[in-house]
Structures are given as C-alpha cells and as structure tokens.
PDB file of N, CA, C and O in Angstrom, chain B, residues numbered from 101:
ATOM      1  N   SER B 101       2.391   7.992  96.242  1.00  0.00           N
ATOM      2  CA  SER B 101       2.188   7.422  94.917  1.00  0.00           C
ATOM      3  C   SER B 101       3.132   8.093  93.936  1.00  0.00           C
ATOM      4  O   SER B 101       3.698   9.145  94.230  1.00  0.00           O
ATOM      5  N   SER B 102       3.301   7.487  92.776  1.00  0.00           N
ATOM      6  CA  SER B 102       4.207   8.053  91.775  1.00  0.00           C
ATOM      7  C   SER B 102       3.469   8.265  90.467  1.00  0.00           C
ATOM      8  O   SER B 102       2.360   7.772  90.265  1.00  0.00           O
ATOM      9  N   VAL B 103       4.102   8.995  89.604  1.00  0.00           N
ATOM     10  CA  VAL B 103       3.557   9.248  88.270  1.00  0.00           C
ATOM     11  C   VAL B 103       3.879   8.041  87.394  1.00  0.00           C
ATOM     12  O   VAL B 103       5.013   7.563  87.407  1.00  0.00           O
ATOM     13  N   PRO B 104       2.902   7.535  86.630  1.00  0.00           N
ATOM     14  CA  PRO B 104       3.165   6.381  85.761  1.00  0.00           C
ATOM     15  C   PRO B 104       4.308   6.649  84.784  1.00  0.00           C
ATOM     16  O   PRO B 104       4.510   7.782  84.348  1.00  0.00           O
ATOM     17  N   THR B 105       5.044   5.608  84.449  1.00  0.00           N
ATOM     18  CA  THR B 105       6.198   5.725  83.556  1.00  0.00           C
ATOM     19  C   THR B 105       5.835   6.380  82.233  1.00  0.00           C
ATOM     20  O   THR B 105       6.626   7.158  81.700  1.00  0.00           O
ATOM     21  N   GLY B 106       4.660   6.086  81.689  1.00  0.00           N
ATOM     22  CA  GLY B 106       4.260   6.633  80.393  1.00  0.00           C
ATOM     23  C   GLY B 106       3.743   8.054  80.423  1.00  0.00           C
ATOM     24  O   GLY B 106       3.402   8.610  79.379  1.00  0.00           O
ATOM     25  N   ALA B 107       3.677   8.658  81.611  1.00  0.00           N
ATOM     26  CA  ALA B 107       3.138  10.013  81.739  1.00  0.00           C
ATOM     27  C   ALA B 107       4.233  11.052  81.543  1.00  0.00           C
ATOM     28  O   ALA B 107       5.344  10.899  82.050  1.00  0.00           O
ATOM     29  N   VAL B 108       3.914  12.095  80.814  1.00  0.00           N
ATOM     30  CA  VAL B 108       4.828  13.219  80.653  1.00  0.00           C
ATOM     31  C   VAL B 108       4.529  14.193  81.778  1.00  0.00           C
ATOM     32  O   VAL B 108       3.388  14.630  81.929  1.00  0.00           O
ATOM     33  N   GLN B 109       5.532  14.538  82.565  1.00  0.00           N
ATOM     34  CA  GLN B 109       5.322  15.433  83.695  1.00  0.00           C
ATOM     35  C   GLN B 109       5.648  16.875  83.352  1.00  0.00           C
ATOM     36  O   GLN B 109       4.885  17.784  83.680  1.00  0.00           O
ATOM     37  N   PHE B 110       6.770  17.084  82.699  1.00  0.00           N
ATOM     38  CA  PHE B 110       7.220  18.439  82.403  1.00  0.00           C
ATOM     39  C   PHE B 110       8.117  18.386  81.183  1.00  0.00           C
ATOM     40  O   PHE B 110       9.080  17.621  81.140  1.00  0.00           O
ATOM     41  N   VAL B 111       7.797  19.198  80.198  1.00  0.00           N
ATOM     42  CA  VAL B 111       8.617  19.254  78.994  1.00  0.00           C
ATOM     43  C   VAL B 111       8.891  20.721  78.687  1.00  0.00           C
ATOM     44  O   VAL B 111       8.009  21.424  78.194  1.00  0.00           O
ATOM     45  N   PRO B 112      10.106  21.194  78.974  1.00  0.00           N
ATOM     46  CA  PRO B 112      10.420  22.589  78.655  1.00  0.00           C
ATOM     47  C   PRO B 112      10.585  22.771  77.151  1.00  0.00           C
ATOM     48  O   PRO B 112      10.975  21.846  76.439  1.00  0.00           O
ATOM     49  N   GLY B 113      10.290  23.955  76.688  1.00  0.00           N
ATOM     50  CA  GLY B 113      10.467  24.246  75.272  1.00  0.00           C
ATOM     51  C   GLY B 113       9.564  25.379  74.854  1.00  0.00           C
ATOM     52  O   GLY B 113       8.746  25.864  75.636  1.00  0.00           O
ATOM     53  N   GLY B 114       9.715  25.791  73.630  1.00  0.00           N
ATOM     54  CA  GLY B 114       8.926  26.887  73.098  1.00  0.00           C
ATOM     55  C   GLY B 114       7.609  26.427  72.507  1.00  0.00           C
ATOM     56  O   GLY B 114       7.147  25.314  72.759  1.00  0.00           O
ATOM     57  N   GLY B 115       7.020  27.301  71.722  1.00  0.00           N
ATOM     58  CA  GLY B 115       5.722  27.039  71.130  1.00  0.00           C
ATOM     59  C   GLY B 115       5.672  25.821  70.238  1.00  0.00           C
ATOM     60  O   GLY B 115       4.646  25.143  70.180  1.00  0.00           O
ATOM     61  N   ALA B 116       6.752  25.527  69.544  1.00  0.00           N
ATOM     62  CA  ALA B 116       6.763  24.368  68.641  1.00  0.00           C
ATOM     63  C   ALA B 116       6.644  23.060  69.426  1.00  0.00           C
ATOM     64  O   ALA B 116       5.979  22.127  68.977  1.00  0.00           O
ATOM     65  N   VAL B 117       7.278  22.991  70.583  1.00  0.00           N
ATOM     66  CA  VAL B 117       7.199  21.793  71.430  1.00  0.00           C
ATOM     67  C   VAL B 117       5.777  21.628  71.957  1.00  0.00           C
ATOM     68  O   VAL B 117       5.205  20.540  71.885  1.00  0.00           O
ATOM     69  N   GLY B 118       5.214  22.702  72.483  1.00  0.00           N
ATOM     70  CA  GLY B 118       3.854  22.660  73.001  1.00  0.00           C
ATOM     71  C   GLY B 118       2.833  22.327  71.936  1.00  0.00           C
ATOM     72  O   GLY B 118       1.900  21.563  72.186  1.00  0.00           O
ATOM     73  N   ALA B 119       2.997  22.892  70.746  1.00  0.00           N
ATOM     74  CA  ALA B 119       2.064  22.626  69.652  1.00  0.00           C
ATOM     75  C   ALA B 119       2.106  21.158  69.242  1.00  0.00           C
ATOM     76  O   ALA B 119       1.067  20.556  68.970  1.00  0.00           O
ATOM     77  N   ALA B 120       3.303  20.585  69.197  1.00  0.00           N
ATOM     78  CA  ALA B 120       3.426  19.169  68.837  1.00  0.00           C
ATOM     79  C   ALA B 120       2.790  18.278  69.895  1.00  0.00           C
ATOM     80  O   ALA B 120       2.117  17.303  69.559  1.00  0.00           O
ATOM     81  N   LEU B 121       2.992  18.598  71.158  1.00  0.00           N
ATOM     82  CA  LEU B 121       2.414  17.792  72.232  1.00  0.00           C
ATOM     83  C   LEU B 121       0.894  17.889  72.260  1.00  0.00           C
ATOM     84  O   LEU B 121       0.214  16.866  72.349  1.00  0.00           O
ATOM     85  N   THR B 122       0.358  19.086  72.186  1.00  0.00           N
ATOM     86  CA  THR B 122      -1.095  19.240  72.287  1.00  0.00           C
ATOM     87  C   THR B 122      -1.825  18.715  71.062  1.00  0.00           C
ATOM     88  O   THR B 122      -3.008  18.387  71.150  1.00  0.00           O
ATOM     89  N   ALA B 123      -1.158  18.628  69.934  1.00  0.00           N
ATOM     90  CA  ALA B 123      -1.786  18.085  68.729  1.00  0.00           C
ATOM     91  C   ALA B 123      -1.818  16.556  68.734  1.00  0.00           C
ATOM     92  O   ALA B 123      -2.574  15.952  67.974  1.00  0.00           O
ATOM     93  N   ASP B 124      -1.014  15.936  69.574  1.00  0.00           N
ATOM     94  CA  ASP B 124      -0.929  14.474  69.616  1.00  0.00           C
ATOM     95  C   ASP B 124      -2.164  13.891  70.301  1.00  0.00           C
ATOM     96  O   ASP B 124      -2.444  14.240  71.448  1.00  0.00           O
ATOM     97  N   PRO B 125      -2.906  13.018  69.631  1.00  0.00           N
ATOM     98  CA  PRO B 125      -4.137  12.472  70.209  1.00  0.00           C
ATOM     99  C   PRO B 125      -3.913  11.583  71.435  1.00  0.00           C
ATOM    100  O   PRO B 125      -4.871  11.250  72.132  1.00  0.00           O
ATOM    101  N   ARG B 126      -2.670  11.195  71.707  1.00  0.00           N
ATOM    102  CA  ARG B 126      -2.394  10.390  72.904  1.00  0.00           C
ATOM    103  C   ARG B 126      -2.401  11.223  74.177  1.00  0.00           C
ATOM    104  O   ARG B 126      -2.466  10.667  75.273  1.00  0.00           O
ATOM    105  N   ILE B 127      -2.335  12.549  74.054  1.00  0.00           N
ATOM    106  CA  ILE B 127      -2.349  13.428  75.216  1.00  0.00           C
ATOM    107  C   ILE B 127      -3.775  13.528  75.733  1.00  0.00           C
ATOM    108  O   ILE B 127      -4.667  13.990  75.021  1.00  0.00           O
ATOM    109  N   ALA B 128      -3.995  13.092  76.982  1.00  0.00           N
ATOM    110  CA  ALA B 128      -5.343  13.055  77.563  1.00  0.00           C
ATOM    111  C   ALA B 128      -5.658  14.306  78.373  1.00  0.00           C
ATOM    112  O   ALA B 128      -6.819  14.551  78.700  1.00  0.00           O
ATOM    113  N   GLY B 129      -4.643  15.099  78.702  1.00  0.00           N
ATOM    114  CA  GLY B 129      -4.901  16.291  79.490  1.00  0.00           C
ATOM    115  C   GLY B 129      -3.714  17.230  79.512  1.00  0.00           C
ATOM    116  O   GLY B 129      -2.567  16.812  79.355  1.00  0.00           O
ATOM    117  N   VAL B 130      -4.008  18.513  79.711  1.00  0.00           N
ATOM    118  CA  VAL B 130      -2.968  19.545  79.746  1.00  0.00           C
ATOM    119  C   VAL B 130      -3.253  20.464  80.927  1.00  0.00           C
ATOM    120  O   VAL B 130      -4.381  20.929  81.092  1.00  0.00           O
ATOM    121  N   ALA B 131      -2.245  20.730  81.747  1.00  0.00           N
ATOM    122  CA  ALA B 131      -2.307  21.750  82.799  1.00  0.00           C
ATOM    123  C   ALA B 131      -1.322  22.837  82.388  1.00  0.00           C
ATOM    124  O   ALA B 131      -0.141  22.563  82.174  1.00  0.00           O
ATOM    125  N   PHE B 132      -1.803  24.057  82.279  1.00  0.00           N
ATOM    126  CA  PHE B 132      -0.996  25.147  81.728  1.00  0.00           C
ATOM    127  C   PHE B 132      -1.118  26.377  82.608  1.00  0.00           C
ATOM    128  O   PHE B 132      -2.202  26.701  83.092  1.00  0.00           O
ATOM    129  N   THR B 133       0.001  27.061  82.812  1.00  0.00           N
ATOM    130  CA  THR B 133      -0.026  28.377  83.418  1.00  0.00           C
ATOM    131  C   THR B 133       0.789  29.298  82.530  1.00  0.00           C
ATOM    132  O   THR B 133       1.923  28.981  82.170  1.00  0.00           O
ATOM    133  N   GLY B 134       0.218  30.430  82.181  1.00  0.00           N
ATOM    134  CA  GLY B 134       0.873  31.352  81.272  1.00  0.00           C
ATOM    135  C   GLY B 134      -0.115  32.339  80.691  1.00  0.00           C
ATOM    136  O   GLY B 134      -1.102  32.696  81.335  1.00  0.00           O
ATOM    137  N   SER B 135       0.151  32.779  79.473  1.00  0.00           N
ATOM    138  CA  SER B 135      -0.662  33.829  78.867  1.00  0.00           C
ATOM    139  C   SER B 135      -2.015  33.325  78.382  1.00  0.00           C
ATOM    140  O   SER B 135      -2.179  32.153  78.041  1.00  0.00           O
ATOM    141  N   THR B 136      -2.977  34.238  78.360  1.00  0.00           N
ATOM    142  CA  THR B 136      -4.307  33.931  77.845  1.00  0.00           C
ATOM    143  C   THR B 136      -4.243  33.586  76.363  1.00  0.00           C
ATOM    144  O   THR B 136      -4.974  32.708  75.904  1.00  0.00           O
ATOM    145  N   THR B 137      -3.395  34.251  75.618  1.00  0.00           N
ATOM    146  CA  THR B 137      -3.252  33.981  74.184  1.00  0.00           C
ATOM    147  C   THR B 137      -2.803  32.549  73.942  1.00  0.00           C
ATOM    148  O   THR B 137      -3.346  31.862  73.077  1.00  0.00           O
ATOM    149  N   THR B 138      -1.818  32.101  74.700  1.00  0.00           N
ATOM    150  CA  THR B 138      -1.340  30.729  74.555  1.00  0.00           C
ATOM    151  C   THR B 138      -2.396  29.732  75.015  1.00  0.00           C
ATOM    152  O   THR B 138      -2.572  28.688  74.386  1.00  0.00           O
ATOM    153  N   ALA B 139      -3.096  30.036  76.097  1.00  0.00           N
ATOM    154  CA  ALA B 139      -4.159  29.147  76.575  1.00  0.00           C
ATOM    155  C   ALA B 139      -5.245  28.977  75.510  1.00  0.00           C
ATOM    156  O   ALA B 139      -5.755  27.874  75.317  1.00  0.00           O
ATOM    157  N   ARG B 140      -5.592  30.041  74.834  1.00  0.00           N
ATOM    158  CA  ARG B 140      -6.593  29.948  73.757  1.00  0.00           C
ATOM    159  C   ARG B 140      -6.084  29.078  72.615  1.00  0.00           C
ATOM    160  O   ARG B 140      -6.842  28.291  72.049  1.00  0.00           O
ATOM    161  N   ALA B 141      -4.813  29.213  72.275  1.00  0.00           N
ATOM    162  CA  ALA B 141      -4.239  28.398  71.198  1.00  0.00           C
ATOM    163  C   ALA B 141      -4.248  26.918  71.582  1.00  0.00           C
ATOM    164  O   ALA B 141      -4.572  26.068  70.753  1.00  0.00           O
ATOM    165  N   ILE B 142      -3.896  26.603  72.829  1.00  0.00           N
ATOM    166  CA  ILE B 142      -3.932  25.220  73.301  1.00  0.00           C
ATOM    167  C   ILE B 142      -5.356  24.688  73.237  1.00  0.00           C
ATOM    168  O   ILE B 142      -5.581  23.572  72.770  1.00  0.00           O
ATOM    169  N   ASN B 143      -6.314  25.476  73.702  1.00  0.00           N
ATOM    170  CA  ASN B 143      -7.715  25.067  73.698  1.00  0.00           C
ATOM    171  C   ASN B 143      -8.199  24.762  72.278  1.00  0.00           C
ATOM    172  O   ASN B 143      -8.873  23.756  72.056  1.00  0.00           O
ATOM    173  N   ARG B 144      -7.859  25.625  71.319  1.00  0.00           N
ATOM    174  CA  ARG B 144      -8.256  25.393  69.914  1.00  0.00           C
ATOM    175  C   ARG B 144      -7.627  24.118  69.365  1.00  0.00           C
ATOM    176  O   ARG B 144      -8.284  23.349  68.663  1.00  0.00           O
ATOM    177  N   THR B 145      -6.362  23.896  69.685  1.00  0.00           N
ATOM    178  CA  THR B 145      -5.680  22.691  69.203  1.00  0.00           C
ATOM    179  C   THR B 145      -6.312  21.436  69.781  1.00  0.00           C
ATOM    180  O   THR B 145      -6.578  20.479  69.054  1.00  0.00           O
ATOM    181  N   LEU B 146      -6.554  21.437  71.088  1.00  0.00           N
ATOM    182  CA  LEU B 146      -7.168  20.267  71.722  1.00  0.00           C
ATOM    183  C   LEU B 146      -8.567  20.013  71.168  1.00  0.00           C
ATOM    184  O   LEU B 146      -8.939  18.863  70.931  1.00  0.00           O
ATOM    185  N   ALA B 147      -9.335  21.062  70.962  1.00  0.00           N
ATOM    186  CA  ALA B 147     -10.709  20.911  70.458  1.00  0.00           C
ATOM    187  C   ALA B 147     -10.742  20.428  69.017  1.00  0.00           C
ATOM    188  O   ALA B 147     -11.717  19.804  68.598  1.00  0.00           O
ATOM    189  N   GLY B 148      -9.695  20.705  68.253  1.00  0.00           N
ATOM    190  CA  GLY B 148      -9.658  20.333  66.845  1.00  0.00           C
ATOM    191  C   GLY B 148      -9.168  18.923  66.570  1.00  0.00           C
ATOM    192  O   GLY B 148      -9.175  18.476  65.423  1.00  0.00           O
ATOM    193  N   ARG B 149      -8.750  18.229  67.594  1.00  0.00           N
ATOM    194  CA  ARG B 149      -8.234  16.869  67.405  1.00  0.00           C
ATOM    195  C   ARG B 149      -9.380  15.878  67.220  1.00  0.00           C
ATOM    196  O   ARG B 149     -10.486  16.082  67.720  1.00  0.00           O
ATOM    197  N   ASP B 150      -9.092  14.800  66.490  1.00  0.00           N
ATOM    198  CA  ASP B 150     -10.034  13.689  66.401  1.00  0.00           C
ATOM    199  C   ASP B 150      -9.927  12.865  67.679  1.00  0.00           C
ATOM    200  O   ASP B 150      -8.860  12.801  68.288  1.00  0.00           O
ATOM    201  N   GLY B 151     -11.022  12.239  68.086  1.00  0.00           N
ATOM    202  CA  GLY B 151     -10.999  11.382  69.257  1.00  0.00           C
ATOM    203  C   GLY B 151     -11.599  12.061  70.466  1.00  0.00           C
ATOM    204  O   GLY B 151     -12.230  13.111  70.348  1.00  0.00           O
ATOM    205  N   PRO B 152     -11.401  11.457  71.646  1.00  0.00           N
ATOM    206  CA  PRO B 152     -11.985  11.999  72.867  1.00  0.00           C
ATOM    207  C   PRO B 152     -11.418  13.374  73.205  1.00  0.00           C
ATOM    208  O   PRO B 152     -10.271  13.680  72.880  1.00  0.00           O
ATOM    209  N   LEU B 153     -12.227  14.194  73.855  1.00  0.00           N
ATOM    210  CA  LEU B 153     -11.756  15.507  74.288  1.00  0.00           C
ATOM    211  C   LEU B 153     -10.757  15.346  75.426  1.00  0.00           C
ATOM    212  O   LEU B 153     -10.920  14.488  76.294  1.00  0.00           O
ATOM    213  N   ALA B 154      -9.727  16.174  75.412  1.00  0.00           N
ATOM    214  CA  ALA B 154      -8.721  16.154  76.482  1.00  0.00           C
ATOM    215  C   ALA B 154      -9.119  17.127  77.578  1.00  0.00           C
ATOM    216  O   ALA B 154      -9.745  18.151  77.307  1.00  0.00           O
ATOM    217  N   LEU B 155      -8.761  16.813  78.803  1.00  0.00           N
ATOM    218  CA  LEU B 155      -8.949  17.713  79.926  1.00  0.00           C
ATOM    219  C   LEU B 155      -7.965  18.867  79.779  1.00  0.00           C
ATOM    220  O   LEU B 155      -6.789  18.650  79.487  1.00  0.00           O
ATOM    221  N   PHE B 156      -8.443  20.094  79.980  1.00  0.00           N
ATOM    222  CA  PHE B 156      -7.561  21.258  79.881  1.00  0.00           C
ATOM    223  C   PHE B 156      -7.799  22.157  81.086  1.00  0.00           C
ATOM    224  O   PHE B 156      -8.910  22.642  81.300  1.00  0.00           O
ATOM    225  N   VAL B 157      -6.749  22.376  81.870  1.00  0.00           N
ATOM    226  CA  VAL B 157      -6.800  23.263  83.016  1.00  0.00           C
ATOM    227  C   VAL B 157      -5.795  24.375  82.751  1.00  0.00           C
ATOM    228  O   VAL B 157      -4.607  24.112  82.561  1.00  0.00           O
ATOM    229  N   ALA B 158      -6.272  25.622  82.740  1.00  0.00           N
ATOM    230  CA  ALA B 158      -5.387  26.754  82.464  1.00  0.00           C
ATOM    231  C   ALA B 158      -5.511  27.794  83.567  1.00  0.00           C
ATOM    232  O   ALA B 158      -6.612  28.099  84.024  1.00  0.00           O
ATOM    233  N   GLU B 159      -4.390  28.328  83.983  1.00  0.00           N
ATOM    234  CA  GLU B 159      -4.341  29.425  84.945  1.00  0.00           C
ATOM    235  C   GLU B 159      -3.644  30.572  84.234  1.00  0.00           C
ATOM    236  O   GLU B 159      -2.449  30.501  83.947  1.00  0.00           O
ATOM    237  N   THR B 160      -4.395  31.630  83.949  1.00  0.00           N
ATOM    238  CA  THR B 160      -3.839  32.731  83.170  1.00  0.00           C
ATOM    239  C   THR B 160      -3.918  34.066  83.896  1.00  0.00           C
ATOM    240  O   THR B 160      -3.741  35.113  83.273  1.00  0.00           O
ATOM    241  N   GLY B 161      -4.177  34.054  85.189  1.00  0.00           N
ATOM    242  CA  GLY B 161      -4.347  35.305  85.923  1.00  0.00           C
ATOM    243  C   GLY B 161      -3.099  35.806  86.617  1.00  0.00           C
ATOM    244  O   GLY B 161      -3.186  36.711  87.446  1.00  0.00           O
ATOM    245  N   GLY B 162      -1.950  35.252  86.310  1.00  0.00           N
ATOM    246  CA  GLY B 162      -0.715  35.713  86.934  1.00  0.00           C
ATOM    247  C   GLY B 162      -0.462  35.105  88.304  1.00  0.00           C
ATOM    248  O   GLY B 162       0.411  35.577  89.033  1.00  0.00           O
ATOM    249  N   GLN B 163      -1.196  34.083  88.663  1.00  0.00           N
ATOM    250  CA  GLN B 163      -1.011  33.408  89.943  1.00  0.00           C
ATOM    251  C   GLN B 163      -0.212  32.127  89.722  1.00  0.00           C
ATOM    252  O   GLN B 163      -0.010  31.709  88.582  1.00  0.00           O
ATOM    253  N   ASN B 164       0.235  31.514  90.786  1.00  0.00           N
ATOM    254  CA  ASN B 164       0.932  30.235  90.694  1.00  0.00           C
ATOM    255  C   ASN B 164      -0.094  29.119  90.574  1.00  0.00           C
ATOM    256  O   ASN B 164      -1.122  29.141  91.251  1.00  0.00           O
ATOM    257  N   ALA B 165       0.175  28.156  89.726  1.00  0.00           N
ATOM    258  CA  ALA B 165      -0.725  27.019  89.550  1.00  0.00           C
ATOM    259  C   ALA B 165      -0.521  26.017  90.677  1.00  0.00           C
ATOM    260  O   ALA B 165       0.581  25.879  91.208  1.00  0.00           O
ATOM    261  N   MET B 166      -1.598  25.315  91.036  1.00  0.00           N
ATOM    262  CA  MET B 166      -1.522  24.253  92.021  1.00  0.00           C
ATOM    263  C   MET B 166      -2.365  23.091  91.504  1.00  0.00           C
ATOM    264  O   MET B 166      -3.531  23.270  91.153  1.00  0.00           O
ATOM    265  N   ILE B 167      -1.776  21.914  91.460  1.00  0.00           N
ATOM    266  CA  ILE B 167      -2.497  20.727  91.036  1.00  0.00           C
ATOM    267  C   ILE B 167      -2.696  19.855  92.267  1.00  0.00           C
ATOM    268  O   ILE B 167      -1.738  19.534  92.971  1.00  0.00           O
ATOM    269  N   VAL B 168      -3.942  19.472  92.524  1.00  0.00           N
ATOM    270  CA  VAL B 168      -4.281  18.690  93.697  1.00  0.00           C
ATOM    271  C   VAL B 168      -4.911  17.384  93.233  1.00  0.00           C
ATOM    272  O   VAL B 168      -5.756  17.378  92.337  1.00  0.00           O
ATOM    273  N   ASP B 169      -4.498  16.278  93.845  1.00  0.00           N
ATOM    274  CA  ASP B 169      -5.091  14.979  93.482  1.00  0.00           C
ATOM    275  C   ASP B 169      -5.951  14.473  94.645  1.00  0.00           C
ATOM    276  O   ASP B 169      -6.103  15.144  95.666  1.00  0.00           O
ATOM    277  N   ALA B 170      -6.504  13.285  94.464  1.00  0.00           N
ATOM    278  CA  ALA B 170      -7.447  12.723  95.433  1.00  0.00           C
ATOM    279  C   ALA B 170      -6.818  12.467  96.803  1.00  0.00           C
ATOM    280  O   ALA B 170      -7.543  12.305  97.784  1.00  0.00           O
ATOM    281  N   SER B 171      -5.498  12.428  96.892  1.00  0.00           N
ATOM    282  CA  SER B 171      -4.868  12.157  98.181  1.00  0.00           C
ATOM    283  C   SER B 171      -4.708  13.404  99.037  1.00  0.00           C
ATOM    284  O   SER B 171      -4.268  13.302 100.182  1.00  0.00           O
ATOM    285  N   ALA B 172      -5.055  14.584  98.516  1.00  0.00           N
ATOM    286  CA  ALA B 172      -4.900  15.832  99.270  1.00  0.00           C
ATOM    287  C   ALA B 172      -5.914  15.913 100.402  1.00  0.00           C
ATOM    288  O   ALA B 172      -7.052  15.467 100.261  1.00  0.00           O
ATOM    289  N   GLN B 173      -5.498  16.480 101.511  1.00  0.00           N
ATOM    290  CA  GLN B 173      -6.424  16.685 102.627  1.00  0.00           C
ATOM    291  C   GLN B 173      -7.183  17.978 102.393  1.00  0.00           C
ATOM    292  O   GLN B 173      -6.641  18.920 101.815  1.00  0.00           O
ATOM    293  N   PRO B 174      -8.445  18.035 102.842  1.00  0.00           N
ATOM    294  CA  PRO B 174      -9.266  19.237 102.638  1.00  0.00           C
ATOM    295  C   PRO B 174      -8.638  20.475 103.284  1.00  0.00           C
ATOM    296  O   PRO B 174      -9.202  21.566 103.203  1.00  0.00           O
TER     297      PRO B 174
END
C-alpha cells in the first residue's frame, strides 16, 4: 500500500516548522521521536487546538521509533 497523496510523511526543519504544522487543525496525528521538552510542547499545542483531538505518539527515551500498521505480521 502507499501513503495517500494528501498525507505529509516527513518534513525536515526546526522548531518553527514543527510549531506551524502541529498548530494546523488539518493535522490529524503526529509521530515524534526526540526530546521530552519538545514532546511536551507538541502535546500542549495539539491539546490547545479547536476541533477533534489529534493522535500523538512520542518516543523520548533515546530509542529508535518504529511505526507499525495493520499489515504488519505479529
């Protein structure tokens, strides 16, 4: 399967890029790996938006992130 055309997969950039993306109400979910401080800032931004809550998955323990979808084998 492929990622839908309208989906953002990866956007490199600093804090200003991330802040603009997470503040946008069209963003339905965020997967983040990095510092706990940044994860808290993302969480506050997502929680402060009007509209439905966005899914937020954060890995802040210094490990590599892994995203698994329904097609993964157990």
